[in-house]
Every structure is written in C-alpha cells, then in structure tokens.
C-alpha positions in Angstrom: -7.2 52.1 -48.6 -4.9 48.6 -50.1 -3.2 49.8 -53.4 -5.7 49.0 -56.0 -3.1 47.2 -58.0 -2.4 44.3 -55.6 -5.5 42.7 -57.0 -3.7 42.1 -60.4 -0.6 39.9 -58.6 -0.3 36.7 -59.7 -1.9 34.2 -57.9 -1.0 30.3 -57.9 -3.6 28.3 -59.2 -5.1 25.7 -57.7 -3.4 21.9 -57.9 -5.3 19.6 -59.7 -7.1 16.8 -57.6 -6.6 13.2 -58.7 -10.5 13.1 -59.3 -12.9 15.6 -59.9 -15.0 17.0 -57.0 -16.6 19.7 -58.8 -18.2 22.4 -56.6 -20.7 24.5 -58.0 -21.1 28.3 -57.4 -23.1 29.1 -54.5 -26.0 31.4 -55.7 -26.9 34.0 -53.4 -29.7 33.6 -50.5 -32.9 34.5 -51.9 -35.4 36.5 -49.6 -38.6 38.1 -50.5 -38.3 41.6 -49.5 -42.1 42.4 -49.9 -43.0 39.4 -47.8 -40.7 40.1 -45.0 -41.4 43.7 -45.1 -45.4 43.2 -44.5 -44.6 40.5 -41.7 -42.5 43.0 -39.8 -45.0 45.9 -40.6 -48.2 43.7 -39.4 -46.0 42.3 -36.2 -44.9 45.8 -35.4 -41.2 44.9 -35.1 -37.7 45.7 -36.8 -36.3 43.3 -39.1 -33.5 41.1 -38.1 -31.3 39.4 -40.8 -30.4 36.0 -39.6 -28.8 35.2 -43.0 -26.4 38.0 -42.5 -26.2 38.7 -38.9 -25.1 41.5 -37.0 -22.0 39.4 -35.7 -18.1 39.2 -36.5 -18.9 36.5 -38.9 -20.5 39.2 -41.4 -17.2 41.3 -41.3 -14.7 38.2 -41.7 -12.2 36.2 -40.3 -9.0 37.7 -41.7 -6.9 41.0 -41.4 -9.8 43.2 -41.4 -10.7 42.1 -38.1 -7.1 43.5 -36.7 -8.6 47.0 -37.9 -11.7 47.1 -36.1 -11.8 49.4 -33.2 -12.7 48.2 -29.6 -16.1 47.6 -28.4 -17.5 47.4 -32.1 -21.4 47.8 -32.1 -24.1 47.6 -34.5 -26.5 50.2 -34.4 -29.6 51.3 -36.6 -29.3 54.6 -38.3 -32.1 56.1 -35.9 -29.7 55.4 -33.0 -26.9 57.5 -35.0 -28.8 60.3 -36.1 -32.0 62.2 -35.4 -33.3 62.8 -38.7 -31.7 59.8 -40.7 -32.3 59.8 -44.5 -32.1 56.9 -46.6 -31.3 58.8 -50.1 -30.7 62.3 -51.1 -31.8 63.6 -54.5 -29.2 66.2 -54.5 -26.0 64.5 -56.4 -23.2 66.3 -54.4 -25.1 64.6 -51.3 -24.5 61.2 -52.7 -20.7 61.5 -52.0 -19.5 58.4 -50.2 -15.9 58.4 -47.9 -14.1 54.8 -47.7 -14.1 53.2 -44.3 -11.9 50.5 -43.1 -12.6 47.9 -45.9 -9.9 48.5 -48.5 -12.8 48.8 -51.3 -11.7 51.9 -53.2 -12.5 49.8 -56.6 -16.4 49.7 -55.1 -16.1 53.4 -54.1 -15.1 54.3 -57.3 -17.4 52.3 -59.3 -20.3 53.6 -57.0 -19.6 56.9 -57.3 -19.5 56.4 -61.2 -23.3 55.3 -60.7 -24.4 58.4 -58.8 -24.1 60.3 -62.3 -27.0 58.5 -63.7 -29.9 58.4 -61.7 -31.8 55.8 -63.6 -29.0 53.4 -63.4 -28.6 54.0 -59.9 -32.4 53.8 -59.1 -32.0 50.1 -60.6 -29.6 49.0 -58.0 -30.9 51.3 -55.3 -34.9 51.0 -55.0 -36.0 54.8 -54.2 -39.3 53.8 -52.6 -37.4 53.3 -49.4 -37.1 55.4 -46.1 -36.6 55.7 -42.4 -40.0 57.0 -42.1 -43.1 55.7 -44.2 -43.3 52.0 -43.7 -40.1 51.7 -42.0 -39.3 48.2 -40.5 -35.6 48.0 -40.4 -35.4 46.0 -43.6 -33.8 47.4 -46.9 -33.1 45.6 -50.2 -30.8 46.3 -53.3 -30.2 44.8 -56.8 -27.2 43.6 -58.5 -26.5 41.7 -61.7 -24.7 38.4 -60.3 -23.0 36.0 -63.1 -25.8 36.4 -65.5 -29.0 37.1 -63.8 -30.4 40.1 -61.6 -30.7 39.3 -57.8 -32.4 41.0 -54.9 -30.4 41.2 -51.8 -32.3 42.2 -48.6 -30.4 43.6 -45.4 -31.6 44.8 -42.0 -30.4 48.3 -41.1 -27.8 47.5 -38.2 -24.3 49.1 -39.2 -21.3 48.5 -37.7 -19.9 51.5 -35.6 -17.1 52.7 -33.1 -17.8 53.9 -29.6 -18.6 57.3 -30.5 -21.3 55.8 -33.0 -19.4 56.5 -36.3 -19.4 54.4 -39.2 -16.4 52.0 -39.5 -16.8 51.0 -43.2 -18.7 53.4 -45.9 -19.9 56.6 -44.8 -21.8 59.5 -46.6 -20.2 62.9 -46.6 -23.8 63.9 -45.0 -23.7 62.0 -41.6 -27.5 61.9 -42.1 -27.7 59.8 -45.5 -27.1 56.1 -45.0 -27.9 54.6 -48.7 -23.9 54.0 -49.5 -23.5 52.2 -45.7 -26.5 50.2 -46.5 -25.6 49.1 -50.2 -22.1 48.3 -49.2 -23.7 45.9 -46.3 -26.0 44.2 -49.1 -22.9 43.9 -51.5 -20.8 42.4 -48.7 -23.8 40.1 -48.0 -23.7 38.9 -51.9 -19.9 38.3 -51.6 -20.0 36.5 -48.2 -18.7 39.1 -45.7 -17.2 42.9 -45.7 -13.6 41.1 -46.0 -14.8 39.9 -49.2 -14.8 43.2 -50.6 -11.2 43.6 -49.8 -9.1 44.3 -53.3 -10.8 44.1 -56.6 -10.9 45.8 -59.8 -13.4 48.7 -60.2 -14.3 46.9 -63.9 -15.7 44.1 -61.4 -17.9 46.5 -59.4 -19.2 48.5 -62.7 -20.5 45.0 -64.1 -22.4 44.0 -61.0 -24.3 47.2 -60.7 -25.2 47.3 -64.5 -24.6 43.9 -66.0 -22.8 45.8 -68.6 -19.8 45.0 -70.7 -16.4 46.1 -69.8 -13.7 47.4 -71.9 -10.2 48.0 -70.5 -7.7 50.3 -72.4 -4.2 50.4 -71.6 -3.1 54.0 -71.2 0.5 53.0 -71.5 -0.5 52.1 -75.0 -3.5 54.4 -75.4 -5.1 54.6 -78.9 -4.7 57.9 -80.8 -8.4 58.4 -80.6 -8.6 58.3 -76.7 -10.4 61.3 -76.7 -13.1 60.4 -79.0 -13.5 57.4 -77.1 -13.9 59.3 -73.6 -16.4 61.6 -75.7 -18.5 59.0 -77.2 -18.3 57.0 -73.8 -19.5 60.6 -71.9 -22.4 61.1 -74.1 -23.6 57.5 -74.4 -23.8 57.4 -70.4 -21.2 54.9 -69.8 -19.5 54.2 -66.5 -15.7 54.6 -66.1 -13.1 54.1 -63.6 -9.4 54.3 -63.8 -6.3 53.2 -61.7 -2.9 54.8 -60.9 0.4 52.8 -61.0 1.3 50.6 -58.4 4.0 52.3 -57.3 6.0 51.5 -53.6 3.4 51.5 -50.8 3.0 50.8 -47.5 -0.4 49.0 -46.3 -3.0 51.2 -44.6 -3.9 50.4 -41.0 -7.3 52.6 -41.1 -8.4 55.4 -43.2 -7.7 58.1 -40.8 -4.1 57.1 -40.9 -3.6 58.2 -44.9 0.0 58.4 -44.6 0.1 54.9 -44.1 -0.7 54.4 -47.7 1.7 55.9 -50.3 0.6 59.5 -51.3 2.8 60.7 -54.1 4.2 64.6 -54.0 2.2 65.3 -56.6 -1.2 64.4 -54.6 -2.1 60.9 -56.4 -2.5 57.8 -54.2 -0.3 54.7 -55.7 -2.1 51.8 -56.7 -5.4 53.6 -56.1 -8.9 53.5 -57.8 -10.6 56.9 -59.0 -13.6 57.8 -60.7 -13.9 59.3 -64.0 -16.5 62.0 -63.4 -16.2 64.0 -66.8 -14.3 65.7 -69.5 -14.0 68.8 -71.2 -12.5 70.7 -73.9 -11.3 74.2 -72.7 -9.9 77.0 -74.9 -6.5 78.4 -73.4 -4.4 81.4 -74.4 -2.1 79.2 -76.3 -4.9 76.9 -77.7 -7.3 73.9 -76.8 -6.6 71.6 -74.0 -8.4 68.4 -73.3 -9.4 67.9 -69.4 -10.3 64.8 -67.8 -12.1 65.5 -64.1 -11.5 62.7 -61.7 -12.7 61.9 -57.9 -10.9 60.2 -55.2 -13.2 57.9 -53.3 -11.6 58.8 -50.0 -13.4 62.3 -50.5 -10.0 63.9 -50.1 -6.4 63.7 -51.1 -6.2 65.5 -54.6 -3.8 65.9 -57.4 -1.5 68.9 -57.2 -0.3 69.3 -60.8 -1.5 71.2 -63.7 -5.4 72.1 -63.6 -5.4 71.1 -60.0 -7.4 73.4 -57.7 -4.5 75.8 -57.2 -2.8 75.6 -60.6 -1.9 78.6 -62.3 -3.1 77.1 -65.7 -6.7 78.2 -64.6 -5.7 82.1 -65.4 -5.2 80.8 -69.0 -9.1 80.6 -69.3 -11.7 82.7 -69.9 -13.7 84.0 -66.7 -16.6 82.5 -67.6 -14.9 79.2 -68.1 -12.8 79.4 -64.9 -15.9 80.1 -62.9 -17.7 77.1 -64.5 -15.1 74.3 -64.1 -13.0 75.5 -61.1 -13.9 74.4 -57.6 -11.7 74.9 -54.5 -12.9 72.6 -52.6 -11.2 69.7 -50.9 -13.8 66.7 -51.7 -11.5 64.3 -53.8 -12.5 65.7 -57.0 -10.2 67.4 -59.2 -9.1 68.2 -63.1 -6.1 67.2 -64.9 -4.8 67.1 -68.6 -5.4 64.4 -70.9 -1.5 64.0 -71.3 -1.2 64.0 -67.5 -3.8 61.4 -67.4 -2.2 59.2 -69.7 0.8 59.4 -67.9 0.0 58.7 -64.3 -2.7 56.4 -64.9 -2.3 52.8 -65.8 -5.8 51.5 -66.9 -9.1 53.0 -68.0 -12.2 50.9 -67.5 -15.5 51.7 -69.7 -18.5 49.8 -68.6 -21.2 50.1 -71.3 -24.8 48.9 -70.9 -24.3 47.9 -74.9 -21.1 47.6 -76.3 -21.7 50.0 -79.3 -19.2 52.3 -77.7 -16.3 50.7 -79.7 -18.9 50.0 -82.8 -18.5 52.4 -86.0 -22.6 51.8 -86.0 -23.9 54.5 -83.8 -27.3 54.3 -82.5 -27.9 50.9 -83.8 -29.7 48.4 -81.7 -27.4 45.4 -80.4 -28.1 41.7 -79.7 -27.0 40.0 -76.7 -26.4 36.4 -75.8 -25.6 34.4 -72.6 -24.5 31.0 -72.5 -23.2 29.2 -68.9 -20.8 26.2 -68.8 -18.3 24.6 -66.7 -14.8 23.1 -67.2 -14.8 19.9 -65.4 -11.6 17.5 -64.6 -11.3 14.9 -67.0 -14.2 16.0 -69.0 -14.2 19.7 -70.5 -11.1 20.9 -68.5 -8.8 21.0 -71.3 -6.6 23.7 -70.7 -5.1 26.1 -73.4 -3.5 25.5 -76.5 0.0 26.4 -75.0 0.0 23.1 -72.7 1.0 20.6 -75.5 -1.0 17.6 -73.9 -3.6 17.2 -76.5 -6.8 18.1 -74.5 -7.6 21.4 -75.8 -10.4 19.8 -77.9 -12.0 18.7 -74.8 -12.9 22.5 -73.7 -16.8 23.1 -74.3 -17.2 24.8 -77.9 -19.9 27.4 -78.9 -21.3 27.9 -82.6 -21.6 31.4 -83.3 -22.9 32.6 -86.8 -22.1 36.2 -87.4 -24.9 37.1 -89.5 -24.6 40.2 -92.3 -25.9 43.5 -91.2 -28.0 45.7 -93.9 -28.1 49.3 -93.3 -30.9 50.4 -95.8 -29.9 48.7 -99.1 -26.1 48.7 -98.2 -24.7 45.6 -96.8 -21.9 46.3 -94.1 -18.6 44.5 -94.5 -17.0 43.5 -91.0 -19.4 43.2 -87.7 -18.2 44.5 -84.2 -18.6 41.5 -82.1 -17.5 41.5 -78.3 -17.2 38.5 -76.5 -16.9 38.2 -72.7 -15.8 35.6 -70.5 -16.6 35.7 -66.9 -15.7 32.7 -64.2 -17.7 32.3 -61.1 -16.1 31.8 -57.8 -17.3 28.2 -56.2 -17.4 29.4 -52.6 -20.0 31.8 -51.4 -17.0 34.1 -50.6 -15.5 36.1 -53.6 -12.2 36.0 -52.1 -11.9 32.5 -50.5 -10.2 31.2 -53.7 -8.0 32.7 -56.3 -9.2 33.2 -59.9 -7.8 30.9 -62.2 -6.2 32.4 -65.6 -8.6 32.0 -68.3 -9.3 33.2 -71.9 -10.6 32.0 -75.2 -9.7 31.2 -78.8 -12.1 31.9 -81.7 -11.8 30.1 -84.9 -13.5 30.6 -88.5 -15.2 27.5 -89.5 -17.3 26.4 -92.7 -19.7 24.0 -90.9 -22.5 24.7 -88.6 -23.6 21.1 -87.6 -20.6 19.5 -85.7 -17.9 20.2 -83.0 -14.5 20.7 -83.8 -12.4 17.4 -83.8 -9.0 17.0 -82.0 -7.0 17.2 -85.6 -8.8 20.6 -86.3 -6.9 22.4 -83.8 -3.3 21.3 -84.9 -4.2 22.4 -88.6 -5.7 25.9 -87.7 -4.6 29.1 -86.3 -7.4 31.2 -84.1 -8.5 34.3 -85.2 -7.2 35.8 -82.0 -3.8 34.6 -82.8 -2.3 36.1 -79.4 -4.5 34.7 -76.8 -4.2 36.5 -73.6 -4.7 34.2 -70.2 -5.8 36.5 -67.2 -6.2 35.7 -63.4 -9.3 37.9 -63.3 -12.5 37.5 -63.0 -13.6 38.7 -66.5 -11.7 38.7 -69.9 -13.3 40.7 -72.7 -12.6 41.1 -76.3 -13.9 43.0 -79.2 -13.5 41.9 -82.6 -14.2 43.1 -86.3 -15.4 40.2 -88.1 -16.7 39.2 -91.3 -20.0 37.8 -91.7 -19.6 33.9 -91.1 -19.4 30.8 -89.0 -17.0 31.0 -86.1 -16.6 28.7 -83.0 -15.6 30.1 -79.8 -13.5 27.9 -77.0 -13.3 29.2 -73.6 -10.5 27.6 -71.6 -8.4 27.8 -68.8 -4.7 28.3 -69.0 -3.8 24.9 -67.4 -5.8 21.5 -68.2 -7.6 20.1 -65.3 -8.8 23.1 -63.6 -12.2 23.2 -62.5 -14.8 26.5 -62.4 -18.0 27.5 -63.5 -18.2 30.1 -66.2 -20.7 32.3 -68.4 -19.8 33.5 -72.0 -21.5 36.7 -73.5 -21.5 37.9 -77.0 -22.7 41.2 -78.3 -23.1 42.2 -81.8 -25.5 43.8 -84.1 -26.8 40.4 -85.6 -25.7 36.7 -84.6 -26.8 33.4 -83.4 -25.1 31.0 -80.9 -25.5 27.9 -79.6 -23.4 25.2 -77.3 -22.3 22.0 -79.2 -24.3 20.0 -76.8 -26.5 17.5 -78.9 -27.2 14.7 -76.9 -26.0 12.7 -80.0 -25.6 13.3 -83.7 -23.8 10.7 -85.7 -21.5 12.8 -88.1 -19.9 10.3 -90.5 -20.4 7.0 -91.6 -18.1 4.4 -90.4 -15.5 3.5 -93.1 -16.3 0.2 -94.1 -12.7 -1.3 -94.7 -13.9 -4.9 -94.4 -15.7 -5.6 -97.6 -14.9 -8.3 -100.0 -14.5 -12.0 -100.6 -11.9 -12.5 -97.7 -14.1 -11.0 -95.3 -17.4 -13.0 -96.5 -15.5 -16.1 -96.2 -14.6 -15.2 -92.6 -18.2 -14.4 -91.5 -19.4 -17.5 -93.1 -16.8 -19.8 -91.5 -17.1 -18.7 -87.9 -20.8 -18.3 -88.3 -21.5 -21.7 -89.6 -19.3 -23.4 -87.0 -21.6 -22.7 -84.3 -24.9 -22.8 -86.0 -24.8 -25.8 -88.2 -28.3 -26.6 -87.7 -29.6 -22.8 -87.6 -29.0 -19.9 -90.0 -28.9 -17.8 -86.8 -27.1 -17.7 -83.4 -28.3 -17.0 -79.9 -26.2 -14.9 -77.2 -24.3 -18.3 -76.0 -23.4 -18.8 -79.7 -22.2 -15.3 -80.2 -20.2 -15.3 -76.9 -18.4 -18.6 -78.3 -17.7 -16.9 -81.9 -16.2 -13.6 -80.2 -14.1 -15.4 -77.8 -12.8 -18.3 -80.0 -11.6 -15.4 -82.7 -8.2 -14.8 -82.9 -7.8 -10.8 -82.2 -3.9 -11.2 -82.1 -3.6 -8.6 -85.2 -5.8 -6.0 -83.3 -5.1 -6.2 -79.5 -2.3 -5.5 -76.9 -4.4 -7.0 -74.2 -6.4 -10.0 -73.3 -10.0 -9.7 -74.7 -13.0 -11.5 -73.7 -16.8 -10.9 -73.8 -19.0 -12.0 -71.1 -22.4 -13.6 -71.3 -24.1 -10.5 -70.2 -22.7 -8.5 -72.5 -23.4 -10.6 -75.5 -27.1 -10.8 -74.4 -27.0 -7.1 -74.2 -25.4 -6.6 -77.6 -27.8 -9.3 -79.3 -30.7 -7.1 -77.7 -29.5 -4.2 -79.2 -29.1 -5.7 -82.9 -31.7 -8.1 -83.0 -34.1 -5.9 -85.3 -36.2 -8.9 -85.7 -37.2 -9.5 -82.2 -36.5 -13.1 -82.5 -33.6 -13.4 -79.6 -31.0 -14.5 -82.4 -28.6 -12.9 -84.9 -28.5 -13.6 -88.7 -25.5 -13.5 -90.6 -26.5 -10.3 -92.0 -26.4 -8.8 -88.6 -23.2 -10.7 -87.1 -21.8 -9.1 -90.4 -22.3 -5.6 -89.4 -21.6 -6.4 -85.7 -18.2 -7.6 -86.6 -17.2 -4.3 -88.8 -18.3 -2.5 -86.4 -16.1 -4.5 -83.6 -13.0 -4.6 -85.8 -13.5 -0.5 -86.0 -14.2 0.3 -82.4 -11.1 -1.9 -81.5 -9.1 0.1 -83.9 -10.2 3.3 -82.0 -10.0 1.8 -78.6 -6.3 0.7 -79.1 -5.4 4.2 -80.5 -7.0 6.0 -77.7 -5.8 3.7 -74.8 -2.4 5.3 -74.7 -1.2 3.4 -71.7 -2.2 0.0 -73.2 -3.9 -0.7 -70.2 -7.1 -2.1 -71.9 -9.2 0.3 -70.3 -9.8 4.0 -71.2 -10.4 6.7 -68.8 -12.5 9.9 -69.1 -10.2 11.8 -70.9 -9.4 8.9 -73.6 -13.2 7.8 -73.7 -14.3 11.6 -74.9 -11.1 11.2 -77.5 -12.6 8.1 -78.7 -16.0 8.7 -78.9 -14.7 11.8 -81.2 -12.8 9.6 -82.9 -15.6 7.4 -84.2 -17.3 10.4 -85.4 -19.9 10.7 -82.8 -20.9 13.7 -81.2 -21.8 13.6 -77.7 -22.5 16.0 -75.0 -19.8 15.8 -71.9 -22.5 15.3 -69.7 -23.7 12.1 -71.4 -20.4 11.2 -71.8 -19.8 11.3 -68.1 -23.2 9.4 -67.4 -22.1 6.9 -69.8 -19.0 6.6 -68.1 -21.1 6.1 -64.5 -23.3 3.5 -66.4 -20.5 1.3 -68.0 -17.2 1.8 -66.2 -16.0 0.5 -63.0 -15.7 2.2 -59.6 -12.8 4.4 -60.9 -14.8 5.2 -64.3 -12.5 3.7 -66.5 -14.2 1.6 -69.3 -13.1 -1.8 -70.5 -13.5 -2.9 -74.6 -16.2 -5.0 -73.9 -18.0 -2.1 -72.2 -17.1 0.6 -75.1 -18.8 -1.9 -77.5 -22.1 -1.7 -75.5 -21.7 2.0 -75.2 -21.0 2.7 -78.5 -23.5 0.3 -79.8 -26.4 1.9 -77.4 -25.2 5.4 -78.6 -25.6 4.4 -82.6 -29.2 2.8 -81.9 -30.3 5.5 -80.3 -29.1 8.2 -82.9 -30.8 6.2 -85.4 -33.6 6.3 -83.6 -33.7 9.8 -83.0 -33.0 10.6 -86.6 -36.0 8.2 -87.9 -38.6 10.1 -85.4 -37.3 13.7 -85.4 -38.7 16.2 -88.0 -36.3 18.7 -87.7 -33.1 17.6 -86.1 -33.4 19.2 -82.9 -36.0 17.2 -80.8 -38.9 14.7 -80.6 -42.4 16.3 -80.1 -45.5 14.6 -79.0 -49.0 16.0 -79.2 -50.8 15.6 -75.8 -52.8 12.7 -77.1 -49.5 10.7 -77.5 
C-alpha cells in the first residue's frame, strides 16, 4: 500500500481565476435499487450498470492502470466460486485484504465497522444474497456531504487471468461483500483510482455520518487511556496511522518489500484499525494494551506484546489464553506507551460527539448548514491575509443555550464544530483540497452580520486558527452560554468551493446571516439646518417656478446642474431613465412628480450614497466591482445576502458586473424601499405570510 501519510503532503492551491466560474459539487447519480431489481427479475436478466461500467474507465486514467495485470477481466462471483456468499455473520469471516488500490485508509475504516454489526448493516444492507432474488445487482449506503445516498452497482468485479480479485478481497475467498462495497465506494468517488491515498477519518465519516476527533499522539493528553476507554464503551470507530518514515512506492500488494516495512514489523506511513483495548495485570503491575490490525491481513508488530513476545509470560495463564492469538492475520497487541511512540495520529469517529464531553449519557443537538465560497462575493480568505476581505466570508450565528442538569445550570457547554469542503468534480482526487478553517467570535447582538470594522477590533475565541488542506477540519470548544458567530473561510482569498458546516452541542440554535434585506441603522442625517434648507429651495425653485413639484426631466436637470465638486473624483451625470426610475421609487403619492419634501429625502440619500461610493471606490475608477459593492452595501448599514447582492450586480451592472454611481443609487433606493415595505407587512420579522384566499 502507498504510505498513508502521503495524503497529508502540502498541495498547490488552485490559481484564482480572473472571473468566477464557480463549479458546484456534482451529486452522485441516483438509481432506484428496488425498481431496478424488480425489472431484472421480471425480465430474467442480470443487471448491467451502465453508470459505472465494467470497463477500464471505471478503474481510472493514471498510475493505477500501470499496476493492472494483463488480460484484466470482469467476472461475477458465480464465475469465481462454486458457492459465493455475499455476507458472513461471523466477524472473523468479515476480515478483508487490500488489493492493488492504495486504499489502506478505506480498509482500516471498514475493519473498524465490522466490530459494530448494526452500524455495518446500515452501510451494507443485509437482505442481499447470491441466491434468493439474485439479479446481479447490489446496493450500499454512504453519508455523502450531509445526506445518506444509496449507491447501486452490478456484481462484475475485475480479476486477473487466474480468476483472483485484483482489488479488495475477503480472507475467505467465497465472501464478496467487501469487494462489492469497494466498487460502490469507487463509484461514489468517481473511479477505483479515486480511492488512492486518503485518510481513515474520511472513510469513517462516510460510513457513519459521525464527527471525527483527531489526537496527535506526540502530544497526547494525559488522560489518553480514559479517552480510549470511553471511545470503546461508547462504540466509537477508531483508526490510526504510523509515522511516514522513508519508503518506496509499492508496485503491487504481493511485493510487500517494495513498501517500507520497519524492523519492528510496522509499515511506515500506513493506516491501522484500533480493534480493542485491555488493561492487564503483570507481575510488575498493571499494563495498558491496545489491539490493532493491519488491513493487509499480514505483517505484524514484533515488539513487546506481539504474538511471540516474552511479555505474555508475565500474565496469568487464563489472561494469556484469552488475549494471545498466535496467528498471522495482521492483528496484534502493543503497549499504550509503544502506541504513542510509533503512531502519529489517532482518529476517533463518534456518532455523536459526547466522547469529549463531561456530560455522559446526555442527548446532543445537531445542526448542518451548506454554503460556498464564491470569488468576488463570499471568498474572503483568512484574517492572515491583510487584504481587508475577511468580512465577506459567510457568517453563521450560533446561540449556545444554557443547559440545566436537574435544577443546576451547567457552566461551560461542550460544542463541536466541523467544517467540510466538497470536491467540485465527480472525481474525489481530481482537484487538490484547499486549506480551510474557521474563526469563532463572541458577540452581543443576534440580528446583524458582523461589519468589516468588527474584525479589526476583536479577536476570535480560537486565537490560533488552524488551516488544513484536508476535507474536514473539526474543533471542540467549551463555551459559556451566549451568542457567537462562526466564520468559515479558505486560507487564501478568492478561492472557490462548496462546504458544509456542522455544529454539535447539548443545546444551541444556528442560522446563516442570509436575510433578503434588513436595514440595520438609520442614515445619519448630517445635512439638516438652514444652509441645506436654502440649498434645497434654491435648486428646486429654479426648475419649478409654476409648479410646486418636479417631473423626471426637471429632476435630471437639477441633478446634472448641481456642483458635486466637493464630493466626487469622477464625472457624474444622471440619465433620464435613471431619473424616471428614481422618481417612480420615491413618488409616494403616485403623481408622477416629486415634492420638495420628497426631493429633500432624495438629496440627503444621494450625498450619503456618494460618500460611501467614493470611500469604497478605491481605484477611483468611478465604478464598483463586486468586492467593492459588497463593502459599500455593508457601509450603508444594510445587510444583504451575497446571492441578492450578486443578482443586483447582474441587474444593474455593466457586462463586467461593475456598478456606476447612477446604478448604485438606483440599486440602493430599491433595496431601501423594499426593506421598508417588508417591515410594514411582516408580523414576525422573518417573512410575509398569505392565507390561501389571498
């Protein structure tokens, strides 16, 4: 197997594009297993899956092809064994062996799954066989970016000339559930080659939908044994990995010498399954032991507490017989101390995250939100990049509620936050992961998005943000009850991806700041007083001598004749269309004209908008790009969702999505009027509801 830690090497981030061409994650193909099964049974034919054909295209296009044997064939289990069995109830008969695909991470996670029959049955439906209702079709269930998906495959498997499976196989050659599950997972990920190189934590989540906790064994917590004990008794799934070391890439599994097998029997940079723990009593005192399994099904640890170790003689005969198994099956024991020395990371996957909580046996709440980082809109990057765009990132309001234990209110609350990025192509390995992370801020208000200035004055709760080029980043916090804001981001700005954000706690509420509009502050009226009254009257009376109100043509004449020299650094003019649009928005009496009172309101808004426009027009081009537009809208105190802001740029902008001051005025007035209408019609501040008769 390819050394496991290769998946942790640093990758080059994609080069930002000149203009966003955001590619959404391609969802898996949905096929109805039951309908396909019935069709095949009625037609008395075996299922052929044209969505994942028995063809070289399903294997891949890269390095894996070089490992394939000559004359690769695809055969169904009935052609490979006289009595094929889909699934074996005996756990030892579930043991699997790795094939040519470098997916020890997948096998290690799958091995952990076999210790929990109910969890395994959720992934591998048990009512399938090669006898009753057999039609060459099988299905499996995986948790895929926030939802459970059913993946259908036919049972044609790649074999060599001798009829041996070239990928995953069972220790018992007539058992085929593992090979078919691997095929279904390969279909979900894009191809068999897309299973090459990964992390055991990734597969554990895909099998369970749980939350991962990673423990760096080099800096293991003092209560590591207690954590392992709780994980074992809470039915968590566990995997681990060895140090990378020096290695040579393997050519095929039989050539195990090609991979770096250390003198102590461990494989460098390799994934293992944690299959159990045990505290034993030796002649010199107690010893904590950890049981592990190599997904190869062979090559075991040779140190203390290995199958041939003298340490077993220090136990009572009963305990020795119970624990010691002299069998080359890849499973072995080692001391906790050796485990911390020879392994680099421990991954614990919990179906609920109460593992790290002090509140045993309590029910947890779970929230999931989907989002995306879009160039020029929501891809603000991290605080570490001093470009002033961090505020653009999506923001999620989190209210951590106090938890009462009986009559006693607990202090800090355990909150686990997980951020997961999606791959944009249907192939898992086609694009490198971005460096992702999130910041958590304590906040006092609950009804507004954090403005840009907030981030220059406040520090996040997690002062040392960690950005990893991995699929998922998870942190657990102990937080005082109150309001927080989660800001997920990529390390660098203008990098695009979809993501999901998950929060686990005993009690919380979470929402995305995505209100269609929400006026958050009144425009500061700096233009009151006699000087401004005289100014309004003078310009208004110049064009409306006989009429106390003005039409669109007169409004255009006023706006284009006024001296803007104290406010502008570019030529400013208003078209007749713009003035007609402005008049339509502000003409509250529907007369087709503006009174001096309505003109006064317009004038004050224009001065305010121009001040904001010039502040955000950093290159003095007389136009705002998407980034500047978002900042300008924020500056006015109006909270708009990124989607609405983008749509407005398309509606009011030029072909390059740039907004002139004229368009900005029209745009802002429209938003304000709509916001006011919403506030007049809504009863709860969240929506407008109509009865069926309305």
